[in-house]
C-alpha positions in Angstrom: 27.6 -168.0 -139.9 28.7 -168.8 -136.1 32.3 -168.4 -137.1 32.1 -165.2 -138.9 30.3 -164.2 -135.4 33.1 -165.5 -133.5 35.5 -163.8 -135.3 33.6 -160.7 -135.2 34.0 -160.8 -131.4 37.5 -161.8 -131.2 38.0 -158.7 -133.4 36.5 -156.2 -130.8 38.4 -157.9 -128.1 41.7 -158.4 -129.6 41.5 -154.6 -130.4 40.5 -154.0 -126.8 43.5 -155.8 -125.3 46.2 -154.0 -128.0 45.2 -150.6 -126.9 44.5 -151.4 -123.4 48.5 -152.8 -123.4 49.7 -150.0 -125.2 48.4 -147.6 -122.9 49.0 -149.1 -119.9 45.4 -148.3 -118.6 41.7 -149.2 -118.7 40.0 -146.5 -121.0 37.1 -144.5 -119.9 35.1 -146.4 -122.6 36.0 -148.3 -126.0 35.2 -145.4 -127.8 37.9 -143.2 -126.5 40.3 -145.5 -127.1 40.5 -143.9 -130.7 42.1 -140.9 -129.2 45.0 -142.7 -127.8 46.1 -143.8 -131.8 48.4 -141.9 -133.7 46.9 -139.8 -136.3 47.4 -141.7 -139.3 46.2 -144.9 -137.3 42.9 -143.4 -136.2 40.9 -144.9 -138.9 41.3 -148.4 -137.6 38.9 -147.7 -134.8 36.1 -147.2 -137.3 37.5 -150.3 -139.6 37.2 -152.5 -136.4 33.6 -151.6 -135.6 32.3 -151.8 -139.1 34.1 -155.4 -139.4 32.6 -156.4 -136.1 29.1 -155.2 -137.3 29.1 -156.9 -140.7 30.3 -160.3 -139.3 28.1 -160.5 -136.0 24.6 -159.3 -138.2 24.0 -162.7 -139.7 24.5 -164.6 -136.8 22.6 -161.9 -134.7 19.3 -162.7 -136.9 19.7 -166.1 -136.6 19.1 -165.9 -132.8 16.5 -163.2 -132.8 12.8 -164.3 -132.9 11.7 -163.1 -136.9 8.9 -160.8 -135.1 11.9 -158.7 -133.7 14.9 -158.8 -136.1 14.6 -155.3 -136.1 16.4 -154.8 -133.2 19.5 -156.7 -134.7 19.4 -154.0 -137.4 19.1 -151.6 -134.7 22.3 -152.7 -132.5 24.4 -153.3 -136.0 23.4 -149.9 -137.0 24.4 -148.9 -133.6 27.7 -150.3 -134.2 28.2 -148.6 -137.4 26.8 -145.0 -136.0 29.8 -145.5 -132.8 31.9 -146.5 -135.5 31.4 -143.8 -137.8 31.7 -140.9 -135.3 34.2 -141.2 -132.8 36.5 -138.8 -134.1 34.0 -135.7 -134.5 35.5 -132.7 -132.4 33.2 -130.8 -130.1 31.1 -130.7 -127.3 28.1 -132.3 -128.8 28.8 -136.1 -130.9 25.0 -136.4 -131.0 25.3 -139.3 -134.0 28.2 -140.9 -131.9 25.9 -140.9 -128.3 22.8 -141.9 -130.1 24.2 -144.9 -131.8 26.0 -146.0 -128.7 22.4 -145.9 -126.6 20.6 -147.3 -129.6 23.3 -150.6 -129.7 23.1 -150.7 -125.8 19.5 -150.5 -125.4 18.5 -153.1 -128.5 21.3 -155.3 -127.9 20.4 -155.6 -123.9 16.7 -156.4 -125.3 17.6 -159.0 -127.2 19.5 -160.3 -124.3 16.8 -160.2 -122.4 14.2 -162.0 -124.9 16.9 -164.6 -125.6 18.6 -165.3 -122.2 17.2 -163.5 -119.1 19.6 -164.7 -116.5 22.2 -163.0 -118.5 20.9 -159.5 -117.0 22.3 -160.7 -114.2 25.7 -159.6 -115.3 24.7 -156.2 -114.5 24.3 -156.6 -110.6 28.3 -156.3 -109.9 28.4 -153.2 -112.3 25.7 -151.1 -110.5 27.1 -152.4 -107.0 30.7 -151.0 -108.3 29.0 -147.9 -110.0 27.1 -147.0 -106.6 30.2 -148.0 -104.6 32.6 -145.8 -106.7 30.8 -143.2 -107.8 33.7 -141.1 -108.8 35.1 -143.9 -111.0 35.7 -142.8 -114.9 35.9 -146.5 -116.3 32.3 -147.1 -115.9 31.2 -146.5 -119.2 34.0 -149.3 -120.6 33.0 -151.9 -118.2 29.3 -150.9 -119.6 30.6 -151.6 -123.1 32.1 -154.6 -122.1 28.9 -156.4 -119.9 26.9 -155.1 -123.2 29.5 -157.0 -125.6 29.9 -159.8 -123.4 26.2 -160.8 -123.0 25.4 -160.1 -126.7 28.2 -162.6 -127.7 27.1 -165.2 -125.3 23.5 -164.8 -126.7 25.0 -165.3 -130.2 27.6 -168.0 -129.4 25.5 -170.4 -127.2 
């Protein structure tokens, strides 16, 4: 289970590194990276998110108190929703945004319950956001903090 989870987090990390290197810039969010892919390669984002969800779920369930396993399922459900809906055109990507919120909130509740000191990782983000109000990279940095903190909880 541990190895599967580690591979899952390495896959999302590798995906981010490849896209950032290719585009030579930090995206607005991890989901936004899909739009920099060629049309025939856009499916890779959905595949990456689905693989990551499936690979982290066993270890995630292992570290969560059995009374709160629903938070792990919500986190993975959020990952699947984000992966399934990045290409929906239009003003409102309801499934995508709701899934992202579910994933972010439930994952950070898991972090808070297991390693509350990791919540201090959010202090630099809050300071950056307050200082650099015009930055369009805030969501990307929030997603990275969320993934790192969840990865630490699952892997340590």
